[in-house]
C-alpha positions as CSV (number, residue, x, y, z in Angstrom):
1,M,0.0,0.0,0.0
2,A,1.3,3.4,-0.9
3,E,2.2,5.8,1.9
4,T,1.7,9.6,1.9
5,L,4.9,11.4,2.9
6,F,5.4,15.1,3.6
7,S,8.8,16.5,3.1
8,S,10.1,18.9,5.7
9,S,11.0,21.2,2.8
10,G,7.7,21.2,1.2
11,P,5.9,24.5,0.4
12,G,3.4,24.2,3.3
13,A,6.1,23.8,5.9
14,V,8.1,26.8,4.7
15,K,5.1,28.9,4.9
16,K,4.5,27.9,8.5
17,W,8.0,28.4,9.6
18,S,8.9,31.7,8.2
19,P,6.4,34.1,9.8
20,K,6.7,32.5,13.3
21,A,10.5,32.7,13.2
22,M,10.5,36.4,12.3
23,Y,7.8,37.2,14.7
24,E,10.1,35.9,17.4
25,I,12.7,38.4,16.2
26,A,10.3,41.3,16.5
27,K,9.4,40.2,20.0
28,Q,12.9,39.6,21.2
29,S,14.8,42.5,19.7
30,Y,15.3,45.3,22.2
31,F,15.8,48.0,19.6
32,V,13.4,46.8,16.8
33,S,10.5,46.3,19.2
34,R,10.9,49.3,21.5
35,M,13.0,52.0,19.8
36,T,12.2,51.9,16.2
37,G,9.7,53.6,14.0
38,P,9.2,55.7,10.9
39,E,10.3,59.3,10.7
40,S,6.9,60.6,12.0
41,S,7.2,58.6,15.2
42,R,10.1,60.6,16.9
43,L,11.7,57.4,18.4
44,P,15.5,56.9,18.9
45,V,15.8,54.8,15.7
46,C,14.4,56.0,12.4
47,L,13.3,53.2,10.0
48,K,13.9,54.0,6.4
49,N,11.8,52.1,3.8
50,D,13.1,53.6,0.6
51,L,15.4,50.7,-0.3
52,E,12.8,47.9,0.2
53,Q,11.9,47.9,-3.5
54,G,13.8,48.2,-6.7
55,P,17.5,48.6,-7.2
56,G,19.8,50.5,-4.9
57,D,22.1,49.7,-2.0
58,E,22.6,53.2,-0.5
59,L,20.2,55.9,0.6
60,T,21.0,59.6,1.0
61,M,19.1,61.4,3.6
62,Y,18.7,65.3,4.0
63,L,18.5,67.5,7.0
64,A,17.3,71.0,6.2
65,A,19.0,73.4,8.5
66,K,17.1,76.1,10.4
67,L,17.0,79.7,9.4
68,V,19.0,81.9,11.8
69,G,19.8,85.6,12.2
70,R,17.9,88.9,12.7
71,P,15.0,89.6,10.3
72,V,14.8,92.6,8.0
73,Q,13.3,95.2,10.2
74,G,11.4,98.4,9.6
75,K,12.5,100.3,6.5
76,E,15.7,98.3,6.0
77,K,16.2,97.0,2.5
78,A,15.8,93.3,2.0
79,E,17.7,93.2,-1.3
80,G,20.8,91.1,-1.0
81,R,19.9,89.8,2.5
82,Q,18.0,86.7,1.3
83,Q,19.0,83.5,3.1
84,A,19.7,80.3,1.3
85,I,18.3,77.0,2.6
86,N,21.2,74.8,3.7
87,D,20.8,71.1,3.9
88,Y,23.2,68.4,5.2
89,T,23.3,64.8,4.2
90,D,23.9,61.4,5.7
91,K,24.1,58.1,3.9
92,I,23.1,54.6,4.9
93,K,24.1,51.4,3.0
94,I,22.4,48.0,3.0
95,D,24.0,44.6,2.3
96,V,23.3,40.8,2.7
97,N,23.7,39.1,6.1
98,R,23.2,35.4,6.3
99,M,23.2,32.7,8.9
100,P,22.8,29.1,7.5
101,V,22.1,26.3,10.0
102,D,22.5,22.6,9.5
103,V,19.3,20.8,10.7
104,G,21.0,17.4,10.4
105,D,19.9,14.2,8.7
106,L,17.0,11.9,9.4
107,M,18.7,10.0,12.2
108,D,19.8,13.3,13.9
109,Q,16.1,14.2,14.2
110,K,15.1,10.8,15.3
111,R,17.6,10.7,18.2
112,R,16.3,13.9,19.8
113,P,13.2,14.0,21.9
114,Y,12.2,17.4,20.6
115,D,11.4,18.8,17.2
116,L,14.9,19.7,15.8
117,R,13.6,21.8,13.0
118,Q,11.4,24.0,15.2
119,S,14.3,24.4,17.6
120,V,16.5,25.6,14.9
121,I,13.7,28.0,13.8
122,Y,13.5,29.4,17.3
123,R,17.3,29.7,17.5
124,I,17.5,31.6,14.2
125,G,15.0,34.1,15.6
126,E,16.9,34.5,18.8
127,Y,20.1,34.9,16.9
128,W,18.9,37.7,14.6
129,A,17.4,39.6,17.5
130,E,20.7,39.5,19.4
131,Y,22.9,40.3,16.4
132,M,20.8,43.3,15.4
133,D,20.8,44.6,18.9
134,E,24.6,44.2,19.1
135,E,25.0,46.0,15.8
136,F,22.9,48.9,17.1
137,F,25.0,49.2,20.3
138,V,28.3,49.2,18.5
139,Q,27.2,51.6,15.9
140,L,25.7,54.0,18.4
141,S,28.8,53.7,20.6
142,G,31.3,54.0,17.9
143,Q,33.2,51.1,19.3
144,R,32.9,47.3,19.7
145,G,34.7,47.3,23.1
146,T,36.5,44.2,24.4
147,G,33.9,42.7,26.7
148,S,32.6,39.2,26.3
149,N,29.0,40.6,26.7
150,I,29.1,41.2,22.9
151,Q,28.8,37.6,21.7
152,H,28.4,37.7,17.9
153,L,30.7,40.5,16.9
154,P,34.4,39.7,17.4
155,V,36.9,42.1,19.2
156,G,38.2,44.3,16.4
157,Y,34.9,44.4,14.5
158,T,34.4,47.7,12.8
159,G,30.8,47.4,11.4
160,F,29.1,46.1,8.3
161,P,28.2,47.3,5.8
162,I,28.8,50.7,7.5
163,T,32.1,51.3,9.4
164,F,31.2,53.0,12.7
165,T,33.1,56.0,13.9
166,A,34.0,57.4,17.3
167,P,31.8,60.1,18.7
168,D,32.9,63.7,18.2
169,S,34.1,65.7,21.3
170,D,30.6,67.5,21.5
171,H,28.9,64.1,21.9
172,I,30.8,62.4,24.7
173,V,30.6,63.1,28.4
174,Y,32.7,61.6,31.1
175,A,31.7,60.8,34.7
176,G,32.9,62.9,37.7
177,A,35.7,65.3,37.1
178,A,37.1,63.3,34.1
179,T,37.7,65.2,30.9
180,G,38.9,62.3,28.8
181,K,39.5,58.6,28.7
182,A,42.9,58.8,30.4
183,S,41.7,60.8,33.4
184,L,38.7,58.5,34.3
185,Q,39.1,56.9,37.7
186,Q,37.2,53.9,38.9
187,S,35.6,55.9,41.6
188,E,33.9,58.1,38.9
189,T,30.8,56.0,38.4
190,M,27.2,56.6,37.2
191,T,25.4,59.2,39.4
192,R,22.2,61.2,39.3
193,E,24.3,64.3,38.7
194,L,25.8,62.8,35.6
195,V,22.4,61.9,34.1
196,E,21.1,65.4,34.8
197,R,24.3,67.0,33.4
198,V,24.0,65.1,30.1
199,A,20.3,66.0,29.8
200,L,21.3,69.7,30.3
201,R,23.8,69.4,27.5
202,A,21.5,67.6,25.1
203,G,18.7,70.1,25.6
204,N,20.8,73.3,25.2
205,F,23.9,72.9,22.9
206,I,23.6,73.6,19.1
207,G,25.1,70.8,17.0
208,G,26.7,70.5,13.7
209,T,29.9,72.1,12.4
210,S,27.8,75.1,11.3
211,K,25.8,75.2,14.6
212,R,22.4,74.9,12.9
213,F,20.5,72.1,14.6
214,R,19.7,70.7,18.1
215,M,19.0,67.3,19.5
216,Q,15.3,66.7,19.6
217,M,13.6,64.6,22.4
218,C,11.6,61.5,21.6
219,Q,7.9,61.8,21.7
220,V,5.2,59.6,23.2
221,E,1.5,60.6,23.3
222,G,2.5,64.2,23.2
223,A,5.0,64.1,25.9
224,K,8.7,64.5,25.3
225,Y,11.6,62.3,26.8
226,W,15.2,61.5,26.4
227,V,16.3,57.8,26.6
228,M,19.4,56.7,28.4
229,I,20.7,53.1,28.3
230,L,23.0,52.1,31.1
231,H,25.0,49.0,31.5
232,D,23.7,46.8,34.4
233,A,26.8,47.6,36.5
234,C,26.2,51.3,36.0
235,M,22.6,51.0,36.9
236,H,23.6,49.1,40.0
237,D,25.8,52.0,41.1
238,L,23.1,54.7,40.3
239,R,20.5,52.8,42.4
240,K,23.0,52.6,45.3
241,E,23.9,56.3,45.0
242,T,20.3,57.4,44.8
243,G,19.2,55.5,47.9
244,E,16.0,53.5,48.4
245,A,13.7,56.4,49.0
246,G,15.2,58.3,46.1
247,W,14.9,55.4,43.7
248,L,11.3,54.8,44.7
249,A,10.5,58.4,43.7
250,L,12.1,57.8,40.2
251,E,10.1,54.6,39.8
252,K,6.9,56.4,40.8
253,A,7.7,59.1,38.2
254,R,8.0,56.5,35.6
255,A,4.6,54.8,36.6
256,T,2.7,58.2,36.4
257,A,4.5,59.5,33.3
258,I,2.4,60.3,30.2
259,G,2.9,57.4,27.7
260,S,4.2,55.0,30.4
261,K,2.5,52.1,28.6
262,S,4.4,52.8,25.4
263,P,7.0,50.4,24.2
264,L,9.6,53.2,24.7
265,F,9.1,52.7,28.5
266,M,9.6,49.0,28.2
267,G,13.3,48.4,28.6
268,A,15.0,45.0,28.4
269,A,13.3,44.2,31.7
270,G,10.8,47.0,31.7
271,A,11.8,50.8,32.0
272,T,13.5,51.2,35.3
273,A,12.8,54.9,36.2
274,V,12.3,58.4,34.9
275,L,14.7,61.2,35.9
276,N,14.2,64.7,34.8
277,Q,12.4,63.6,31.6
278,V,15.1,60.9,31.0
279,I,13.7,57.3,30.7
280,L,16.3,55.0,32.1
281,H,16.9,51.6,30.6
282,Q,19.5,49.1,31.4
283,H,21.0,46.5,29.0
284,T,23.9,44.0,29.1
285,S,25.2,44.9,25.6
286,I,26.5,48.3,26.5
287,T,30.1,48.2,25.3
288,Y,33.1,48.4,27.6
289,T,36.8,48.1,27.8
290,K,39.5,48.1,30.5
291,D,41.8,50.7,29.2
292,Y,40.7,54.0,30.9
293,G,42.7,55.9,33.4
294,A,46.3,57.1,33.5
295,G,47.5,53.5,33.7
296,A,45.0,52.2,31.0
297,N,43.6,49.7,33.5
298,V,40.3,51.2,34.7
299,P,37.1,49.7,33.4
300,G,35.1,52.1,31.3
301,F,31.5,51.6,30.1
302,R,30.0,53.6,27.2
303,N,26.4,54.2,28.2
304,L,24.2,55.9,25.6
305,F,22.1,59.0,25.8
306,L,19.6,59.1,22.9
307,G,17.3,61.6,21.3
308,A,14.9,61.2,18.4
309,H,16.4,59.6,15.3
310,A,19.8,58.9,17.0
311,G,20.1,55.7,14.9
312,L,19.1,54.7,11.4
313,L,17.8,51.2,10.2
314,A,17.2,50.4,6.6
315,Y,16.0,47.1,5.1
316,G,16.5,45.8,1.5
317,T,13.4,43.5,1.6
318,R,9.8,44.3,2.2
319,A,7.9,43.4,5.3
320,K,6.0,40.1,4.4
321,T,3.5,40.1,7.2
322,K,1.8,42.4,9.7
323,N,4.4,41.3,12.2
324,G,7.2,43.0,10.4
325,V,9.0,40.1,8.8
326,R,12.2,41.3,7.2
327,M,14.2,38.0,7.0
328,E,13.8,35.1,4.6
329,L,14.2,31.4,5.4
330,N,15.4,29.2,2.6
331,P,15.5,25.5,3.4
332,S,17.6,23.3,1.1
333,K,19.0,19.7,0.9
334,T,22.7,18.6,0.8
335,D,24.2,15.1,0.5
336,L,21.8,14.1,-2.2
337,G,18.8,15.4,-0.2
338,F,19.8,13.4,3.0
339,R,20.7,16.5,5.1
340,E,18.8,19.7,5.6
341,V,20.1,23.3,5.9
342,I,18.0,26.4,6.6
343,D,19.6,29.6,5.4
344,S,18.3,32.8,7.0
345,I,18.9,36.0,5.1
346,C,18.6,39.7,6.0
347,V,19.4,42.6,3.8
348,M,19.9,45.7,6.0
349,G,22.0,48.5,7.3
350,I,22.4,50.0,10.7
351,K,24.2,53.3,11.7
352,R,24.4,56.2,14.0
353,A,22.8,59.3,12.4
354,E,25.4,62.0,11.5
355,F,24.9,65.4,9.7
356,D,27.2,68.3,9.0
357,S,30.2,66.1,10.1
358,K,28.8,65.7,13.6
359,T,26.7,63.1,15.5
360,F,23.1,64.0,15.3
361,A,21.2,62.8,18.4
362,A,23.3,60.4,20.5
363,I,25.8,61.2,23.3
364,A,28.3,58.7,24.7
365,V,28.4,58.8,28.5
366,D,31.5,57.1,29.7
367,S,31.7,56.1,33.3
368,S,33.5,53.5,35.3
369,A,31.7,51.1,37.8
370,S,32.3,50.2,41.4
371,A,34.5,47.2,42.1
372,T,31.5,45.5,43.6
373,A,29.5,45.8,40.4
374,V,32.4,44.9,38.1
375,S,33.2,41.7,40.1
376,Q,29.7,40.4,39.5
377,L,30.1,40.5,35.7
378,L,32.6,37.6,35.8
379,D,34.3,38.8,32.6
380,P,38.0,38.0,32.4
381,V,38.5,41.2,30.4
382,L,37.6,43.2,33.6
383,A,39.7,41.1,36.0
C-alpha cells in the first residue's frame, strides 16, 4: 500500500515556519520592538523604507538646516539679504547578512526527543534579535569594546556594511571630574548628577559644524523624553547612589508619566525609572573596555543617551506580514537530499545618524563602575 509522505522542505512547511520565526525576532529585539519607528514617530531609531523595493544599496538622507539671524526690520532694504536653505546629508548602506544552520539528517532528528527543525527556527529568531541589537550598540557607541558581553561580533569588528566612527568631542561626556579617557578613575561611576548633566547638554547645545540644529527629544503621546541606556553595572551604582527612597521616587515618576504604557518605556526588563524627563533603561550589551585611566587599567562603560532619530535602520526587503518580517528562510538539501540546511537571510544596514560632520542625536556617556558591580560580571577582560 502506498504511503503519503510530507517532506520537511515542502511549500506548506516553509510557509508555516517563516512568519513564526521572524515574529520571534520582532518580539525579542530590544531596539526593533521598543526604539524603532518611521520618521513621524520621533523614536530613537528611524526606520527608512526607501530601499525595500527596486534597485539601490545606498540611501542619501537630507536634513534642512534652520534659518538663523535677525530679520529685515522696519525700513531696512531686503535686497541682497536673502538667506539660502542649507541642507546636510547622511548616507546609509544595506548589504546581505546570512546565517545558514545545518538541521542534520533523518537520524539526527530521530535521536532527539524534541522537534529539531522547530528548535532551529527558534534559535534563528533568537540569533537575529541579538545580532541586530549588538550592531545597534556598537554603531551608536562608535566602538565594539572588548567585553565578552558582545557575543556575535568579534573584538576588532568595525561594522558592516557601514564602518562605525567614534563620537565627536561634543557628543561624549565623562563621569565625575574626568575630561577624557585617560583621566577617568574607577571611583567616577554613574550618578544622578551625571544623568542630569547630560540632559542639560542635550537640551541646550547647538550641534553640527555650522551650529544649525539641536538634539530633539523623543515623543510619546504628546510628551517628550530622552532615553538613556545604562550597563547593568552602572545601573547598580546609580541605584546605590540614589538610595532606596530616592529610587522609589524615580520609579513612581515612571509609573505616572504620560505614555508610560508605550514600548519606549519597556526596557530589556521594563523601563526602570524616569529622571528629569530621561527614561532610564539598562542593557547587558552596552560596550566596555578596561583601558581607561592614567594606567590604562580602569574599566570604562559607554552608556548611551539618545534623542529622536539617533540611529538609522534600513532594510532591503519588504515586510512580508503584519508582524514586520524582514528576513527570509530558505530550506535546502545537501548530501543528495539526506541532510537539511536552513539559510536565514537579512538585507539591512544600521548606523548612527550624522549630519554636518557631527553626531546628530546620540551622546556617549563614559563612566566606570564600582569594584563590587564589576566583580559580578565575571568577565576575564575586567579582571
